[in-house]
Structure formats: C-alpha cells, structure tokens
C-alpha positions as CSV (number, residue, x, y, z in Angstrom):
1,M,20.4,49.2,-3.9
2,R,18.1,52.1,-3.2
3,V,16.6,52.7,0.2
4,A,13.7,55.2,0.8
5,L,13.2,56.6,4.3
6,L,9.9,58.3,5.2
7,G,11.2,60.1,8.2
8,V,14.9,60.8,9.0
9,G,14.9,61.3,12.7
10,L,16.6,59.1,15.2
11,I,15.2,55.8,13.8
12,G,15.2,56.7,10.1
13,G,18.6,58.4,10.3
14,S,20.1,55.3,12.1
15,I,18.7,53.1,9.4
16,G,20.1,55.3,6.7
17,L,23.5,55.3,8.2
18,A,23.5,51.5,8.5
19,A,22.2,51.1,4.9
20,R,24.9,53.3,3.5
21,E,27.7,51.7,5.6
22,R,26.7,48.1,5.5
23,L,24.9,47.7,2.2
24,G,26.5,50.5,0.2
25,A,22.9,51.7,-0.5
26,H,21.9,55.0,-2.1
27,V,19.5,56.4,0.6
28,V,16.8,58.9,-0.3
29,G,14.9,60.6,2.6
30,W,11.7,62.5,3.1
31,N,10.7,64.4,6.2
32,R,8.1,67.0,7.3
33,S,10.9,69.1,8.5
34,P,13.4,70.6,6.0
35,A,15.8,71.1,8.9
36,A,15.8,67.4,9.7
37,L,16.5,66.6,6.1
38,Q,19.5,69.0,6.1
39,T,20.8,67.4,9.3
40,A,20.5,63.9,7.8
41,L,22.4,65.0,4.7
42,A,25.1,66.7,6.8
43,N,25.6,63.7,9.0
44,G,25.7,61.2,6.1
45,A,22.4,59.4,6.9
46,I,21.0,60.1,3.4
47,D,22.4,60.7,0.0
48,E,19.5,62.6,-1.3
49,A,16.6,64.7,0.2
50,V,13.2,65.1,-1.4
51,S,10.4,67.4,-0.4
52,S,7.5,65.2,-1.4
53,L,6.9,61.5,-1.4
54,S,6.2,61.4,-5.1
55,E,9.9,62.4,-5.7
56,I,11.2,59.2,-3.9
57,G,10.8,57.1,-7.0
58,D,11.6,53.4,-7.0
59,A,13.2,51.8,-4.0
60,D,14.3,48.3,-3.1
61,I,13.5,48.9,0.5
62,A,11.1,51.6,2.0
63,V,11.0,52.3,5.7
64,A,8.3,54.5,7.3
65,S,9.7,55.9,10.5
66,V,7.7,59.0,10.9
67,S,5.9,59.9,14.2
68,I,2.4,58.5,14.4
69,D,0.8,62.0,13.9
70,A,2.7,62.4,10.6
71,L,1.8,59.0,9.1
72,P,-1.6,60.1,7.6
73,A,0.2,63.0,5.8
74,A,2.7,60.6,4.4
75,V,0.8,57.6,3.3
76,R,-2.8,56.5,2.9
77,E,-4.4,53.1,2.8
78,I,-6.8,52.3,0.1
79,R,-8.8,49.0,-0.2
80,A,-10.1,47.2,-3.2
81,S,-12.4,44.2,-3.4
82,V,-10.9,41.8,-6.0
83,P,-11.7,38.4,-7.4
84,N,-9.3,35.6,-6.5
85,R,-7.7,34.9,-9.8
86,P,-4.1,34.9,-11.2
87,G,-2.8,38.3,-12.3
88,V,-5.1,40.6,-10.4
89,V,-2.4,42.0,-8.0
90,A,-0.1,42.5,-11.0
91,Q,-2.9,44.3,-12.9
92,L,-3.4,46.7,-9.9
93,A,0.4,47.3,-9.6
94,L,0.8,47.9,-13.3
95,E,-2.1,50.3,-13.5
96,L,-0.8,52.4,-10.6
97,G,2.7,52.2,-12.0
98,R,1.5,53.5,-15.3
99,G,-0.2,56.3,-13.4
100,G,3.1,57.2,-11.7
101,I,1.9,56.1,-8.3
102,N,4.2,54.2,-6.0
103,I,2.8,51.4,-3.8
104,T,4.6,51.8,-0.4
105,D,3.2,48.6,1.0
106,M,0.3,46.1,0.4
107,S,-1.5,43.3,2.1
108,L,-3.9,40.6,0.8
109,A,-6.8,39.1,2.8
110,P,-9.0,36.3,1.3
111,E,-12.6,36.4,2.1
112,A,-14.9,33.5,3.0
113,G,-14.9,30.9,0.3
114,N,-11.7,32.2,-1.2
115,R,-13.5,33.5,-4.3
116,T,-12.8,37.1,-3.6
117,G,-10.4,39.1,-1.4
118,M,-9.5,42.5,-0.1
119,V,-6.3,44.2,-1.3
120,A,-5.0,47.0,0.9
121,L,-2.5,49.3,-0.8
122,W,-0.5,52.1,0.9
123,V,0.3,54.9,-1.4
124,P,1.6,58.4,-1.0
125,A,-1.2,60.5,0.6
126,G,-1.2,63.0,-2.2
127,D,-1.8,60.2,-4.8
128,A,-4.6,58.4,-2.9
129,E,-7.6,59.9,-4.8
130,R,-6.0,59.2,-8.2
131,A,-5.1,55.7,-7.1
132,I,-8.7,55.1,-6.1
133,E,-9.9,56.3,-9.5
134,L,-7.4,54.1,-11.4
135,V,-8.3,51.0,-9.3
136,S,-12.0,51.6,-9.7
137,G,-11.5,52.1,-13.4
138,L,-10.3,48.5,-13.6
139,G,-13.7,47.5,-12.2
140,F,-12.6,46.8,-8.7
141,P,-14.6,48.8,-6.0
142,A,-12.0,50.9,-4.1
143,A,-12.1,53.4,-1.3
C-alpha cells in the first residue's frame, strides 16, 4: 500500500507513523518546508520525501493535512459540466492520467433533471491549467 501525505507536520506526520506501523504502508510526503520533510524522514513518519506534488505518483490513499493557507499552493479545484452517461468520469480520469496528471480527489453533483452534472476534480496546483485544457479538449466546458 502506498500512502501520500500533503503536509507532514503534526497531523500528517502522525498519520504517516500510523500507516507505516499498522498498515505496513510505503509513505511518501510533500511539504512546503524542506526542514519538515527531513524531520519526518528522521522520525520515521515517511519513507520518501518529494519536493513537488507531481513527484508523488500513484497512491492508494492521499491525505491533505497542510495548513489552510498552503492548500491553494498544493491543490486546485477544477470543474467541468458533463452529460450524465456511463463512462464520462472514466473518460476524464483516463485523459488526465494519459497527460500525467493525478486526481487528488473528486466529487459529482447532478443538476436538475439528472441529464447533466458537475464534476469537481482536485489536481496538483501546478497541473491545473493543463488539466483544464485536457478536459476542455474532450468537449466538456471546464474552469
């Protein structure tokens, strides 16, 4: 199991320690502060430190535990209006995956009449503009 931590302070570090001890997970961590990453490595909270979110790669579990002021620098929400039909969410995920963009989280909200809906995708902030281009290229208005 691979666990990704966005923030390795008190909360993220504690989650990392527990994931390694109780789940035998490989824990990868990102933090704004290189010193915090070194402390997390030294204390066994993470197995691997990365300097950018795009280096995290695939994870079975991802936890965002950064301070509220750091969240916009870490992830960004993009929204797309999509038709309500089988395979649309998979199409979005595949397109972003092919583009090397990890989806940190997502939510779905049907609109009145259930014919269309809004998909909210949280992606690494540095990949957001490219994600919007890819989703828009599929014919789904995104911002």
